[in-house]
ZAMARGU-4260 file (C-alpha; in steps of 0.2 Angstrom, whole numbers, plus 5000, padded with zeros to 4 digits):
<rodrens>
0) 5472/5857/5637 | 5468/5842/5625 | 5453/5852/5618 | 5464/5867/5615 | 5477/5857/5606
5) 5463/5850/5595 | 5456/5867/5592 | 5474/5873/5587 | 5477/5858/5576 | 5461/5861/5567
10) 5466/5879/5564 | 5482/5873/5555 | 5474/5863/5542 | 5468/5876/5527 | 5452/5876/5518
15) 5453/5869/5500 | 5459/5882/5488 | 5448/5889/5474 | 5457/5889/5458 | 5451/5889/5440
20) 5453/5872/5432 | 5456/5862/5448 | 5443/5857/5461 | 5449/5851/5479 | 5440/5844/5493
25) 5447/5838/5510 | 5441/5830/5526 | 5449/5828/5543 | 5440/5816/5555 | 5453/5811/5569
30) 5450/5795/5579 | 5457/5803/5595 | 5455/5821/5601 | 5472/5826/5594 | 5479/5817/5578
35) 5496/5815/5570 | 5487/5817/5552 | 5488/5832/5542 | 5487/5839/5525 | 5491/5856/5516
40) 5488/5866/5500 | 5503/5877/5496 | 5501/5890/5482 | 5519/5890/5474 | 5515/5902/5460
45) 5499/5909/5451 | 5500/5892/5441 | 5507/5880/5452 | 5501/5872/5468 | 5509/5859/5480
50) 5498/5846/5490 | 5504/5838/5505 | 5497/5824/5516 | 5506/5816/5531 | 5503/5804/5546
55) 5514/5804/5561 | 5516/5788/5570 | 5506/5787/5586 | 5492/5798/5592 | 5488/5811/5605
60) 5496/5827/5610 | 5514/5821/5607 | 5509/5816/5588 | 5500/5832/5586 | 5516/5843/5592
65) 5526/5832/5578 | 5513/5835/5566 | 5513/5854/5568 | 5533/5854/5567 | 5532/5843/5551
70) 5519/5853/5542 | 5528/5869/5545 | 5544/5862/5540 | 5538/5855/5524 | 5529/5872/5521
75) 5546/5881/5523 | 5555/5870/5511 | 5542/5871/5498 | 5543/5890/5498 | 5560/5889/5490
80) 5552/5880/5474 | 5560/5864/5477 | 5555/5847/5468 | 5544/5835/5478 | 5559/5823/5482
85) 5570/5838/5486 | 5557/5845/5499 | 5555/5828/5507 | 5574/5825/5508 | 5576/5841/5515
90) 5562/5838/5528 | 5571/5821/5533 | 5587/5832/5535 | 5579/5844/5547 | 5567/5832/5557
95) 5577/5816/5558 | 5582/5814/5576 | 5571/5829/5582 | 5554/5820/5583 | 5555/5811/5600
100) 5557/5794/5592 | 5541/5796/5580 | 5541/5797/5561 | 5530/5803/5549 | 5524/5797/5532
105) 5522/5810/5518 | 5514/5811/5501 | 5520/5827/5491 | 5515/5833/5474 | 5515/5848/5464
110) 5502/5852/5449 | 5507/5864/5435 | 5490/5871/5429 | 5498/5879/5413 | 5503/5862/5406
115) 5494/5850/5417 | 5510/5842/5423 | 5510/5833/5440 | 5526/5827/5450 | 5523/5815/5465
120) 5534/5809/5478 | 5531/5798/5493 | 5540/5796/5509 | 5532/5779/5515 | 5515/5785/5514
125) 5499/5776/5507 | 5497/5776/5488 | 5488/5789/5478 | 5474/5784/5466 | 5472/5793/5450
130) 5455/5789/5441 | 5449/5797/5425 | 5430/5799/5426 | 5429/5800/5407 | 5439/5785/5402
135) 5438/5774/5418 | 5456/5772/5417 | 5464/5769/5434 | 5482/5772/5440 | 5489/5768/5457
140) 5504/5780/5461 | 5517/5771/5471 | 5534/5778/5470 | 5547/5772/5482 | 5552/5781/5498
145) 5554/5778/5516 | 5546/5788/5531 | 5554/5803/5537 | 5563/5801/5553 | 5569/5783/5551
150) 5586/5785/5542 | 5597/5800/5539 | 5608/5804/5525 | 5610/5794/5509 | 5599/5780/5515
155) 5584/5792/5513 | 5590/5801/5498 | 5594/5784/5488 | 5576/5778/5492 | 5566/5792/5486
160) 5559/5794/5469 | 5547/5805/5458 | 5534/5800/5446 | 5526/5812/5433 | 5510/5812/5425
165) 5501/5823/5413 | 5483/5826/5420 | 5469/5825/5408 | 5452/5833/5409 | 5441/5822/5421
170) 5456/5816/5431 | 5453/5814/5450 | 5467/5811/5462 | 5463/5804/5479 | 5475/5804/5494
175) 5471/5796/5511 | 5479/5791/5527 | 5480/5772/5532 | 5465/5775/5544 | 5453/5773/5528
180) 5463/5759/5520 | 5465/5748/5536 | 5447/5751/5542 | 5440/5733/5546 | 5423/5726/5547
185) 5416/5713/5559 | 5425/5699/5550 | 5441/5709/5551 | 5442/5711/5532 | 5452/5728/5528
190) 5443/5741/5517 | 5459/5741/5507 | 5465/5750/5491 | 5455/5740/5478 | 5438/5743/5487
195) 5443/5762/5488 | 5447/5763/5469 | 5431/5755/5465 | 5422/5768/5475 | 5432/5783/5467
200) 5428/5775/5449 | 5409/5774/5452 | 5407/5791/5459 | 5420/5801/5450 | 5408/5811/5439
205) 5399/5817/5454 | 5414/5828/5459 | 5427/5829/5473 | 5415/5832/5488 | 5404/5817/5483
210) 5419/5806/5481 | 5426/5810/5498 | 5409/5807/5506 | 5406/5791/5497 | 5424/5784/5502
215) 5420/5788/5521 | 5403/5781/5520 | 5410/5764/5511 | 5424/5763/5524 | 5412/5765/5539
</rodrens>
């Protein structure tokens, strides 16, 4: 049963899309047979895409069930073309109190390829890192927000914000779950955001797949 659940979970995660002007890469390496982590690519229009990443508290089959529920709820809300903050607020309204005591951190962003506009919101998830390979400029995106499933109503709504960026040629955005940032060596030092940002900056010109591989290698 656990192996079947793992197989179903793998099927829920889509392959990176092929879109002119945007190159995507993704890796999913669960520490347990069934994970609470997920990602999604949602085509909103011919020129707009939403990218989602989430992490359910805990692990195992229960976390995997909540992961599937959260992922489909967010996909449903994204289909009405709401803003990132509105999608996360709606997900909290639908899911809070219905996740068997679990919660889920989520990053949600939209990219408009027609004007290079990106809008990003975060519900208690790890920060995103934006690095320009051409200029070396690094930007850590950390809008405020609490995880979905912890507080209902105005508490969640009043603590969610959006950040907007105009993407430039050569920009690379990296989203990870805490399994990367909290990886520890033998001295119990965490891999951390600063080390990851350095790896991205060093290898950004090599492309998305290469950066994903270098981050994983460095964290290991």
